[in-house]
N, CA, C, O and the ligand as a Tripos MOL2 file, in Angstrom:
@<TRIPOS>MOLECULE
protein
  229   227    58     0     0
PROTEIN
NO_CHARGES

@<TRIPOS>ATOM
      1 N          -1.1580   10.8530   13.0530 N.3       1 MET1
      2 CA         -1.3130   10.8260   11.6040 C.3       1 MET1
      3 C          -2.7760   10.9720   11.3040 C.2       1 MET1
      4 O          -3.6540   10.2790   11.8190 O.2       1 MET1
      5 N          -2.9720   11.9550   10.4080 N.am      2 LYS2
      6 CA         -4.6610   12.2400   10.0120 C.3       2 LYS2
      7 C          -4.4710   11.8950    8.3920 C.2       2 LYS2
      8 O          -3.4970   12.1340    7.6780 O.2       2 LYS2
      9 N          -5.6380   11.3010    8.0810 N.am      3 CYS3
     10 CA         -5.9440   11.0560    6.6850 C.3       3 CYS3
     11 C          -5.9970   12.4130    5.8060 C.2       3 CYS3
     12 O          -6.7140   13.3750    6.0820 O.2       3 CYS3
     13 N          -5.1180   12.3300    4.7000 N.am      4 ILE4
     14 CA         -5.2350   13.5030    3.9070 C.3       4 ILE4
     15 C          -6.5810   13.8430    3.0020 C.2       4 ILE4
     16 O          -6.9510   14.9390    2.5810 O.2       4 ILE4
     17 N          -7.1530   12.6140    2.8530 N.am      5 ILE5
     18 CA         -8.5500   12.5750    2.0710 C.3       5 ILE5
     19 C          -9.6880   12.8830    2.9170 C.2       5 ILE5
     20 O         -10.4260   13.8240    2.6250 O.2       5 ILE5
     21 N          -9.8830   12.1790    3.9190 N.am      6 CYS6
     22 CA        -11.0620   12.5370    4.7370 C.3       6 CYS6
     23 C         -10.9800   13.0910    6.0340 C.2       6 CYS6
     24 O         -11.9830   13.3830    6.6850 O.2       6 CYS6
     25 N          -9.5780   13.2790    6.5190 N.am      7 HIS7
     26 CA         -9.2050   13.7700    7.7760 C.3       7 HIS7
     27 C          -9.5950   13.0950    8.8690 C.2       7 HIS7
     28 O          -9.7360   13.6660    9.9510 O.2       7 HIS7
     29 N          -9.7950   11.8970    8.7090 N.am      8 GLY8
     30 CA        -10.0990   10.7310    9.8140 C.3       8 GLY8
     31 C          -8.8410   10.5010   10.4450 C.2       8 GLY8
     32 O          -7.7480   10.8070    9.9680 O.2       8 GLY8
     33 N          -9.0630    9.9100   11.6120 N.am      9 ASP9
     34 CA         -7.5730    9.6220   12.3680 C.3       9 ASP9
     35 C          -7.5620    8.2470   12.6360 C.2       9 ASP9
     36 O          -6.8110    7.8290   13.5180 O.2       9 ASP9
     37 N          -8.4190    7.3370   11.8880 N.am     10 GLU10
     38 CA         -8.3010    5.8930   12.0720 C.3      10 GLU10
     39 C          -7.5100    5.3110   10.9450 C.2      10 GLU10
     40 O          -8.1100    4.8230    9.9870 O.2      10 GLU10
     41 N          -6.2000    5.3300   10.9930 N.am     11 ILE11
     42 CA         -5.4240    4.8720   10.0610 C.3      11 ILE11
     43 C          -4.6000    3.6460   10.7740 C.2      11 ILE11
     44 O          -3.7740    3.8690   11.6590 O.2      11 ILE11
     45 N          -4.8740    2.4710   10.3520 N.am     12 ASN12
     46 CA         -4.1830    1.2050   10.8720 C.3      12 ASN12
     47 C          -3.4510    0.5690    9.8950 C.2      12 ASN12
     48 O          -3.7930    0.5460    8.7120 O.2      12 ASN12
     49 N          -2.3230   -0.0200   10.3990 N.am     13 LEU13
     50 CA         -1.4610   -0.8830    9.5780 C.3      13 LEU13
     51 C          -2.3820   -2.0730    9.1750 C.2      13 LEU13
     52 O          -2.9900   -2.7540   10.0000 O.2      13 LEU13
     53 N          -2.4270   -2.2600    7.8190 N.am     14 THR14
     54 CA         -3.3450   -3.3820    7.3420 C.3      14 THR14
     55 C          -2.4490   -4.2190    6.3830 C.2      14 THR14
     56 O          -1.4690   -3.7260    5.8230 O.2      14 THR14
     57 N          -2.8670   -5.6010    6.2150 N.am     15 GLU15
     58 CA         -2.2610   -6.2540    5.3750 C.3      15 GLU15
     59 C          -3.1210   -6.2340    4.0140 C.2      15 GLU15
     60 O          -4.3180   -6.5180    4.0360 O.2      15 GLU15
     61 N          -2.5060   -5.9150    2.9280 N.am     16 VAL16
     62 CA         -3.2020   -5.7790    1.6490 C.3      16 VAL16
     63 C          -2.5700   -6.4340    0.6670 C.2      16 VAL16
     64 O          -1.3440   -6.4880    0.7630 O.2      16 VAL16
     65 N          -3.1680   -7.0320   -0.4050 N.am     17 LYS17
     66 CA         -2.4580   -7.6350   -1.4490 C.3      17 LYS17
     67 C          -2.3380   -6.6510   -2.5610 C.2      17 LYS17
     68 O          -3.2300   -5.9430   -3.0280 O.2      17 LYS17
     69 N          -0.9120   -6.7360   -2.9540 N.am     18 GLU18
     70 CA         -0.5320   -5.5800   -3.9270 C.3      18 GLU18
     71 C          -0.0660   -6.2640   -5.2400 C.2      18 GLU18
     72 O           0.6900   -7.2340   -5.2920 O.2      18 GLU18
     73 N          -0.5600   -5.6970   -6.1660 N.am     19 GLU19
     74 CA         -0.2240   -6.1750   -7.6310 C.3      19 GLU19
     75 C           1.3030   -5.7510   -8.0670 C.2      19 GLU19
     76 O           1.6840   -4.5800   -8.0680 O.2      19 GLU19
     77 N           2.0310   -6.7460   -8.3960 N.am     20 PHE20
     78 CA          3.4390   -6.5270   -8.9790 C.3      20 PHE20
     79 C           3.4580   -7.1100  -10.3590 C.2      20 PHE20
     80 O           2.8780   -8.1540  -10.6570 O.2      20 PHE20
     81 N           4.1430   -6.3890  -11.1630 N.am     21 MET21
     82 CA          4.3850   -6.8500  -12.5940 C.3      21 MET21
     83 C           5.7560   -7.4210  -12.5150 C.2      21 MET21
     84 O           6.7420   -6.8190  -12.0900 O.2      21 MET21
     85 N           5.7230   -8.7450  -13.0020 N.am     22 MET22
     86 CA          7.0350   -9.3720  -13.1380 C.3      22 MET22
     87 C           7.0910  -10.0060  -14.6160 C.2      22 MET22
     88 O           6.6820  -11.1260  -14.9250 O.2      22 MET22
     89 N           7.6090   -9.1730  -15.3580 N.am     23 GLY23
     90 CA          7.5650   -9.4430  -16.9430 C.3      23 GLY23
     91 C           6.2350   -9.3100  -17.5040 C.2      23 GLY23
     92 O           5.6240   -8.2430  -17.5640 O.2      23 GLY23
     93 N           5.7980  -10.4570  -17.9220 N.am     24 ASP24
     94 CA          4.4110  -10.6590  -18.4790 C.3      24 ASP24
     95 C           3.5230  -10.9470  -17.3060 C.2      24 ASP24
     96 O           2.3350  -10.6570  -17.4510 O.2      24 ASP24
     97 N           3.8860  -11.4450  -16.2230 N.am     25 ASP25
     98 CA          3.0170  -11.9160  -15.1560 C.3      25 ASP25
     99 C           2.7610  -10.8980  -14.2020 C.2      25 ASP25
    100 O           3.5200   -9.9560  -13.9760 O.2      25 ASP25
    101 N           1.5740  -11.1290  -13.5970 N.am     26 ILE26
    102 CA          1.1700  -10.1410  -12.4820 C.3      26 ILE26
    103 C           1.1240  -11.0820  -11.1350 C.2      26 ILE26
    104 O           0.4160  -12.0880  -11.0940 O.2      26 ILE26
    105 N           1.8050  -10.7310  -10.2290 N.am     27 VAL27
    106 CA          1.8830  -11.5720   -9.0270 C.3      27 VAL27
    107 C           1.1970  -10.6450   -7.8510 C.2      27 VAL27
    108 O           1.2170   -9.4150   -7.8720 O.2      27 VAL27
    109 N           0.6360  -11.3810   -6.9070 N.am     28 TYR28
    110 CA          0.0790  -10.5700   -5.6990 C.3      28 TYR28
    111 C           0.9150  -11.0140   -4.5410 C.2      28 TYR28
    112 O           1.1770  -12.1750   -4.2260 O.2      28 TYR28
    113 N           1.3000   -9.8790   -3.9430 N.am     29 ARG29
    114 CA          2.0420  -10.0950   -2.6890 C.3      29 ARG29
    115 C           1.4630   -9.3240   -1.6490 C.2      29 ARG29
    116 O           1.1010   -8.1610   -1.8300 O.2      29 ARG29
    117 N           1.3440  -10.0140   -0.4000 N.am     30 PRO30
    118 CA          0.6950   -9.3750    0.6680 C.3      30 PRO30
    119 C           1.8970   -8.3660    1.4320 C.2      30 PRO30
    120 O           3.0120   -8.7860    1.7410 O.2      30 PRO30
    121 N           1.4690   -7.1070    1.6370 N.am     31 ILE31
    122 CA          2.2620   -6.2070    2.2460 C.3      31 ILE31
    123 C           1.4090   -5.3620    3.2750 C.2      31 ILE31
    124 O           0.2120   -5.1080    3.1360 O.2      31 ILE31
    125 N           2.1480   -4.9960    4.2500 N.am     32 LYS32
    126 CA          1.5600   -4.2590    5.3430 C.3      32 LYS32
    127 C           1.8300   -2.7550    5.1840 C.2      32 LYS32
    128 O           2.9480   -2.2430    5.2380 O.2      32 LYS32
    129 N           0.6940   -2.1210    4.9860 N.am     33 ILE33
    130 CA          0.8510   -0.5930    4.7960 C.3      33 ILE33
    131 C          -0.1890    0.0930    5.6480 C.2      33 ILE33
    132 O          -1.1910   -0.5610    5.9350 O.2      33 ILE33
    133 N          -0.0720    1.3570    6.0980 N.am     34 PRO34
    134 CA         -1.2090    2.0370    6.7070 C.3      34 PRO34
    135 C          -2.4670    2.3940    5.7460 C.2      34 PRO34
    136 O          -2.3350    2.9740    4.6680 O.2      34 PRO34
    137 N          -3.5520    2.0190    6.2220 N.am     35 VAL35
    138 CA         -4.7820    2.2260    5.3930 C.3      35 VAL35
    139 C          -5.7930    2.9580    6.1330 C.2      35 VAL35
    140 O          -6.0870    2.6160    7.2790 O.2      35 VAL35
    141 N          -6.3390    3.9370    5.5580 N.am     36 CYS36
    142 CA         -7.4830    4.6930    6.3920 C.3      36 CYS36
    143 C          -8.6780    3.7720    6.4180 C.2      36 CYS36
    144 O          -9.0890    3.1950    5.4120 O.2      36 CYS36
    145 N          -9.2110    3.6630    7.6100 N.am     37 LYS37
    146 CA        -10.3850    2.8430    7.9880 C.3      37 LYS37
    147 C         -11.4720    3.5200    7.2550 C.2      37 LYS37
    148 O         -12.3090    2.9030    6.5970 O.2      37 LYS37
    149 N         -11.4450    4.6420    7.3680 N.am     38 ASN38
    150 CA        -12.9080    5.3790    6.9100 C.3      38 ASN38
    151 C         -13.1240    5.5230    5.3490 C.2      38 ASN38
    152 O         -14.2010    5.2590    4.8150 O.2      38 ASN38
    153 N         -12.0060    5.9660    4.6630 N.am     39 CYS39
    154 CA        -12.1360    6.0020    3.1440 C.3      39 CYS39
    155 C         -11.3720    5.1950    2.4350 C.2      39 CYS39
    156 O         -11.4710    5.2210    1.2080 O.2      39 CYS39
    157 N         -10.4470    4.3070    3.0850 N.am     40 GLY40
    158 CA         -9.6340    3.2850    2.2260 C.3      40 GLY40
    159 C          -8.3980    3.6680    1.5840 C.2      40 GLY40
    160 O          -7.7400    2.8840    0.9010 O.2      40 GLY40
    161 N          -8.0400    5.0220    1.8250 N.am     41 GLU41
    162 CA         -6.6990    5.5880    1.3710 C.3      41 GLU41
    163 C          -5.6100    4.7600    1.7580 C.2      41 GLU41
    164 O          -5.5400    4.3300    2.9100 O.2      41 GLU41
    165 N          -4.7220    4.4910    0.8620 N.am     42 ARG42
    166 CA         -3.5080    3.6260    1.3120 C.3      42 ARG42
    167 C          -2.3320    4.4110    1.3830 C.2      42 ARG42
    168 O          -2.0870    5.1780    0.4510 O.2      42 ARG42
    169 N          -1.5690    4.3300    2.3520 N.am     43 TYR43
    170 CA         -0.3980    5.3250    2.5390 C.3      43 TYR43
    171 C           0.9050    4.3310    2.3560 C.2      43 TYR43
    172 O           1.2620    3.5050    3.1960 O.2      43 TYR43
    173 N           1.4230    4.5330    1.3280 N.am     44 TYR44
    174 CA          2.6950    3.9090    1.0750 C.3      44 TYR44
    175 C           3.9170    4.7150    1.5780 C.2      44 TYR44
    176 O           4.0840    5.8960    1.2730 O.2      44 TYR44
    177 N           4.7080    4.0560    2.3170 N.am     45 ASP45
    178 CA          5.9040    4.6930    2.7900 C.3      45 ASP45
    179 C           7.0440    4.3240    1.7820 C.2      45 ASP45
    180 O           6.9140    3.5960    0.7980 O.2      45 ASP45
    181 N           8.3270    5.0340    2.2550 N.am     46 ARG46
    182 CA          9.3760    4.9490    1.1840 C.3      46 ARG46
    183 C           9.8500    3.3960    0.9760 C.2      46 ARG46
    184 O          10.0830    2.8720   -0.1130 O.2      46 ARG46
    185 N           9.9270    2.8670    2.0720 N.am     47 ARG47
    186 CA         10.2510    1.3970    2.1190 C.3      47 ARG47
    187 C           9.3860    0.5170    1.1340 C.2      47 ARG47
    188 O           9.8800   -0.2710    0.3280 O.2      47 ARG47
    189 N           8.1900    0.7200    1.2770 N.am     48 THR48
    190 CA          7.2780    0.0070    0.4160 C.3      48 THR48
    191 C           7.3640    0.2490   -1.1290 C.2      48 THR48
    192 O           7.2960   -0.6210   -1.9980 O.2      48 THR48
    193 N           7.5360    1.6760   -1.3160 N.am     49 MET49
    194 CA          7.9280    2.1670   -2.7200 C.3      49 MET49
    195 C           9.0770    1.3230   -3.2480 C.2      49 MET49
    196 O           8.9570    0.7130   -4.3100 O.2      49 MET49
    197 N          10.1250    1.2810   -2.5630 N.am     50 GLN50
    198 CA         11.2080    0.5700   -3.0430 C.3      50 GLN50
    199 C          11.0200   -1.0260   -3.1760 C.2      50 GLN50
    200 O          11.4960   -1.6890   -4.0980 O.2      50 GLN50
    201 N          10.4230   -1.4240   -2.3500 N.am     51 PHE51
    202 CA         10.0170   -2.7900   -2.4990 C.3      51 PHE51
    203 C           9.2260   -3.0200   -3.7800 C.2      51 PHE51
    204 O           9.4830   -3.9690   -4.5200 O.2      51 PHE51
    205 N           8.2700   -2.1470   -4.0300 N.am     52 MET52
    206 CA          7.4980   -2.3220   -5.2060 C.3      52 MET52
    207 C           8.3690   -2.0900   -6.5790 C.2      52 MET52
    208 O           8.1750   -2.7910   -7.5720 O.2      52 MET52
    209 N           9.2610   -1.1320   -6.5460 N.am     53 GLU53
    210 CA          9.9890   -0.8650   -7.5020 C.3      53 GLU53
    211 C          10.9050   -2.0520   -7.9120 C.2      53 GLU53
    212 O          11.1340   -2.2940   -9.0970 O.2      53 GLU53
    213 N          11.3880   -2.7380   -6.9550 N.am     54 LYS54
    214 CA         12.2360   -3.9290   -7.0450 C.3      54 LYS54
    215 C          11.4960   -5.0060   -8.0870 C.2      54 LYS54
    216 O          12.1510   -5.6780   -8.8830 O.2      54 LYS54
    217 N          10.1790   -5.0700   -7.9860 N.am     55 PHE55
    218 CA          9.3960   -5.9540   -8.6550 C.3      55 PHE55
    219 C           9.0930   -5.6440  -10.0110 C.2      55 PHE55
    220 O           8.9540   -6.4990  -10.8850 O.2      55 PHE55
    221 N           8.9800   -4.2770  -10.2010 N.am     56 GLU56
    222 CA          8.7120   -3.8170  -11.6320 C.3      56 GLU56
    223 C           9.8740   -3.6620  -12.4970 C.2      56 GLU56
    224 O          10.5600   -2.6390  -12.4740 O.2      56 GLU56
    225 N          10.1060   -4.6280  -13.2420 N.am     57 MET57
    226 CA         11.2910   -4.5820  -14.0500 C.3      57 MET57
    227 C          10.9520   -4.4450  -15.6010 C.2      57 MET57
    228 O          11.8610   -4.3920  -16.4300 O.2      57 MET57
    229 ZN         -9.5270    8.6320    4.9470 Zn       58 ZN58
@<TRIPOS>BOND
     1     1     2 1
     2     2     3 1
     3     3     4 2
     4     3     5 am
     5     5     6 1
     6     6     7 1
     7     7     8 2
     8     7     9 am
     9     9    10 1
    10    10    11 1
    11    11    12 2
    12    11    13 am
    13    13    14 1
    14    14    15 1
    15    15    16 2
    16    15    17 am
    17    17    18 1
    18    18    19 1
    19    19    20 2
    20    19    21 am
    21    21    22 1
    22    22    23 1
    23    23    24 2
    24    23    25 am
    25    25    26 1
    26    26    27 1
    27    27    28 2
    28    27    29 am
    29    29    30 1
    30    30    31 1
    31    31    32 2
    32    31    33 am
    33    33    34 1
    34    34    35 1
    35    35    36 2
    36    35    37 am
    37    37    38 1
    38    38    39 1
    39    39    40 2
    40    39    41 am
    41    41    42 1
    42    42    43 1
    43    43    44 2
    44    43    45 am
    45    45    46 1
    46    46    47 1
    47    47    48 2
    48    47    49 am
    49    49    50 1
    50    50    51 1
    51    51    52 2
    52    51    53 am
    53    53    54 1
    54    54    55 1
    55    55    56 2
    56    55    57 am
    57    57    58 1
    58    58    59 1
    59    59    60 2
    60    59    61 am
    61    61    62 1
    62    62    63 1
    63    63    64 2
    64    63    65 am
    65    65    66 1
    66    66    67 1
    67    67    68 2
    68    67    69 am
    69    69    70 1
    70    70    71 1
    71    71    72 2
    72    71    73 am
    73    73    74 1
    74    74    75 1
    75    75    76 2
    76    75    77 am
    77    77    78 1
    78    78    79 1
    79    79    80 2
    80    79    81 am
    81    81    82 1
    82    82    83 1
    83    83    84 2
    84    83    85 am
    85    85    86 1
    86    86    87 1
    87    87    88 2
    88    87    89 am
    89    89    90 1
    90    90    91 1
    91    91    92 2
    92    91    93 am
    93    93    94 1
    94    94    95 1
    95    95    96 2
    96    95    97 am
    97    97    98 1
    98    98    99 1
    99    99   100 2
   100    99   101 am
   101   101   102 1
   102   102   103 1
   103   103   104 2
   104   103   105 am
   105   105   106 1
   106   106   107 1
   107   107   108 2
   108   107   109 am
   109   109   110 1
   110   110   111 1
   111   111   112 2
   112   111   113 am
   113   113   114 1
   114   114   115 1
   115   115   116 2
   116   115   117 am
   117   117   118 1
   118   118   119 1
   119   119   120 2
   120   119   121 am
   121   121   122 1
   122   122   123 1
   123   123   124 2
   124   123   125 am
   125   125   126 1
   126   126   127 1
   127   127   128 2
   128   127   129 am
   129   129   130 1
   130   130   131 1
   131   131   132 2
   132   131   133 am
   133   133   134 1
   134   134   135 1
   135   135   136 2
   136   135   137 am
   137   137   138 1
   138   138   139 1
   139   139   140 2
   140   139   141 am
   141   141   142 1
   142   142   143 1
   143   143   144 2
   144   143   145 am
   145   145   146 1
   146   146   147 1
   147   147   148 2
   148   147   149 am
   149   149   150 1
   150   150   151 1
   151   151   152 2
   152   151   153 am
   153   153   154 1
   154   154   155 1
   155   155   156 2
   156   155   157 am
   157   157   158 1
   158   158   159 1
   159   159   160 2
   160   159   161 am
   161   161   162 1
   162   162   163 1
   163   163   164 2
   164   163   165 am
   165   165   166 1
   166   166   167 1
   167   167   168 2
   168   167   169 am
   169   169   170 1
   170   170   171 1
   171   171   172 2
   172   171   173 am
   173   173   174 1
   174   174   175 1
   175   175   176 2
   176   175   177 am
   177   177   178 1
   178   178   179 1
   179   179   180 2
   180   179   181 am
   181   181   182 1
   182   182   183 1
   183   183   184 2
   184   183   185 am
   185   185   186 1
   186   186   187 1
   187   187   188 2
   188   187   189 am
   189   189   190 1
   190   190   191 1
   191   191   192 2
   192   191   193 am
   193   193   194 1
   194   194   195 1
   195   195   196 2
   196   195   197 am
   197   197   198 1
   198   198   199 1
   199   199   200 2
   200   199   201 am
   201   201   202 1
   202   202   203 1
   203   203   204 2
   204   203   205 am
   205   205   206 1
   206   206   207 1
   207   207   208 2
   208   207   209 am
   209   209   210 1
   210   210   211 1
   211   211   212 2
   212   211   213 am
   213   213   214 1
   214   214   215 1
   215   215   216 2
   216   215   217 am
   217   217   218 1
   218   218   219 1
   219   219   220 2
   220   219   221 am
   221   221   222 1
   222   222   223 1
   223   223   224 2
   224   223   225 am
   225   225   226 1
   226   226   227 1
   227   227   228 2
@<TRIPOS>SUBSTRUCTURE
     1 MET1         2 RESIDUE 1 A MET
     2 LYS2         6 RESIDUE 1 A LYS
     3 CYS3        10 RESIDUE 1 A CYS
     4 ILE4        14 RESIDUE 1 A ILE
     5 ILE5        18 RESIDUE 1 A ILE
     6 CYS6        22 RESIDUE 1 A CYS
     7 HIS7        26 RESIDUE 1 A HIS
     8 GLY8        30 RESIDUE 1 A GLY
     9 ASP9        34 RESIDUE 1 A ASP
    10 GLU10       38 RESIDUE 1 A GLU
    11 ILE11       42 RESIDUE 1 A ILE
    12 ASN12       46 RESIDUE 1 A ASN
    13 LEU13       50 RESIDUE 1 A LEU
    14 THR14       54 RESIDUE 1 A THR
    15 GLU15       58 RESIDUE 1 A GLU
    16 VAL16       62 RESIDUE 1 A VAL
    17 LYS17       66 RESIDUE 1 A LYS
    18 GLU18       70 RESIDUE 1 A GLU
    19 GLU19       74 RESIDUE 1 A GLU
    20 PHE20       78 RESIDUE 1 A PHE
    21 MET21       82 RESIDUE 1 A MET
    22 MET22       86 RESIDUE 1 A MET
    23 GLY23       90 RESIDUE 1 A GLY
    24 ASP24       94 RESIDUE 1 A ASP
    25 ASP25       98 RESIDUE 1 A ASP
    26 ILE26      102 RESIDUE 1 A ILE
    27 VAL27      106 RESIDUE 1 A VAL
    28 TYR28      110 RESIDUE 1 A TYR
    29 ARG29      114 RESIDUE 1 A ARG
    30 PRO30      118 RESIDUE 1 A PRO
    31 ILE31      122 RESIDUE 1 A ILE
    32 LYS32      126 RESIDUE 1 A LYS
    33 ILE33      130 RESIDUE 1 A ILE
    34 PRO34      134 RESIDUE 1 A PRO
    35 VAL35      138 RESIDUE 1 A VAL
    36 CYS36      142 RESIDUE 1 A CYS
    37 LYS37      146 RESIDUE 1 A LYS
    38 ASN38      150 RESIDUE 1 A ASN
    39 CYS39      154 RESIDUE 1 A CYS
    40 GLY40      158 RESIDUE 1 A GLY
    41 GLU41      162 RESIDUE 1 A GLU
    42 ARG42      166 RESIDUE 1 A ARG
    43 TYR43      170 RESIDUE 1 A TYR
    44 TYR44      174 RESIDUE 1 A TYR
    45 ASP45      178 RESIDUE 1 A ASP
    46 ARG46      182 RESIDUE 1 A ARG
    47 ARG47      186 RESIDUE 1 A ARG
    48 THR48      190 RESIDUE 1 A THR
    49 MET49      194 RESIDUE 1 A MET
    50 GLN50      198 RESIDUE 1 A GLN
    51 PHE51      202 RESIDUE 1 A PHE
    52 MET52      206 RESIDUE 1 A MET
    53 GLU53      210 RESIDUE 1 A GLU
    54 LYS54      214 RESIDUE 1 A LYS
    55 PHE55      218 RESIDUE 1 A PHE
    56 GLU56      222 RESIDUE 1 A GLU
    57 MET57      226 RESIDUE 1 A MET
    58 ZN58       229 GROUP 0 **** ****
């Protein structure tokens, strides 16, 4: 897998804190997603997107 932004190949599964809206509150949840080590681009997979959608109500 190569980064679509910088074409680097150092994409590692990294734990990041993602913002979720829960009503009027913003909660931070640690999720593991592939992140480009070079430019910091985050690659969300389908499962992560569904996980996030669950929190956005
Ligand atoms: Zn990159």
